C-alpha positions in Angstrom: -158.4 -31.8 50.8 -161.4 -31.9 49.3 -163.6 -35.6 48.9 -162.8 -35.2 45.3 -158.9 -34.8 45.7 -158.9 -37.9 48.5 -160.3 -40.0 45.0 -158.2 -38.9 42.6 -155.7 -39.0 45.1 -156.0 -42.8 45.6 -156.7 -44.2 41.8 -153.6 -42.1 41.1 -151.9 -44.3 43.5 -153.4 -47.8 42.5 -152.9 -47.1 38.8 -148.9 -47.0 40.2 -149.6 -49.4 42.3 -150.5 -52.2 39.3 -148.3 -50.4 37.2 -145.3 -51.5 39.0 -147.2 -54.2 39.9 -146.7 -55.3 36.2 -143.5 -54.6 36.6 -142.5 -56.9 38.8 -144.6 -60.3 37.0 -141.7 -58.5 33.9 -138.8 -59.3 35.6 -140.5 -62.7 37.2 -141.1 -63.6 33.0 -137.7 -62.1 31.6 -135.7 -63.9 35.0 -137.7 -67.1 33.5 -136.8 -66.8 29.9 -133.3 -66.3 30.8 -132.9 -69.4 33.1 -134.9 -71.7 30.7 -132.0 -69.9 27.3 -129.7 -72.2 29.4 -130.9 -75.4 29.0 -133.9 -75.4 26.2 -131.8 -71.8 24.0 -132.6 -68.1 23.5 -134.6 -68.7 20.6 -137.5 -71.1 21.7 -137.3 -69.4 25.9 -137.5 -66.1 25.1 -140.5 -66.6 22.3 -142.6 -68.3 24.6 -142.9 -64.2 25.5 -144.6 -63.9 22.7 -148.3 -63.9 22.2 -150.2 -66.2 19.0 -151.5 -64.4 17.0 -155.8 -63.4 17.9 -154.6 -63.5 21.5 -156.9 -61.9 23.9 -156.0 -58.8 25.8 -154.5 -61.1 28.9 -152.2 -62.8 25.6 -150.3 -59.3 25.2 -150.4 -58.6 28.8 -146.6 -60.7 29.5 -145.1 -58.7 26.4 -146.2 -55.1 27.7 -145.0 -56.2 31.5 -141.9 -56.9 29.7 -141.6 -54.1 28.1 -142.6 -52.4 31.2 -139.3 -53.9 32.3 -136.8 -53.1 29.5 -138.5 -48.8 29.9 -138.0 -49.4 33.8 -134.2 -50.1 33.3 -133.5 -47.7 30.6 -135.2 -45.2 32.7 -132.7 -46.5 36.5 -129.2 -45.6 33.5 -130.3 -42.5 32.1 -131.2 -41.7 35.8 -127.7 -43.4 37.5 -126.3 -41.7 34.1 -127.0 -38.7 34.6 -126.3 -37.8 38.6 -123.2 -39.7 38.4 -122.4 -36.7 34.8 -124.0 -33.8 36.9 -121.4 -35.0 40.3 -118.4 -35.2 37.7 -119.2 -31.4 36.2 -120.5 -29.8 39.6 -117.6 -30.8 42.2 -118.1 -30.9 45.7 -115.8 -28.6 48.0 
């Protein structure tokens, strides 16, 4: 294994770790908005997830992480349904 492949592998692992960290942060933001939605209403709780006009990249990081949570949940559901559908069409003896 060459030095170039080791560096690329380290960069790939770092990128995956950062994406999953954003997914975790988005899950915390969604859970917080759901909890606050019971006390102050869903509209005001979820409106805080959106960035203000002219926000920097840090302001957009919250909505990006929430979108990643939604995409991860949809991918998980699709994989679970595909696995279940595959099990129904190919019964094991």
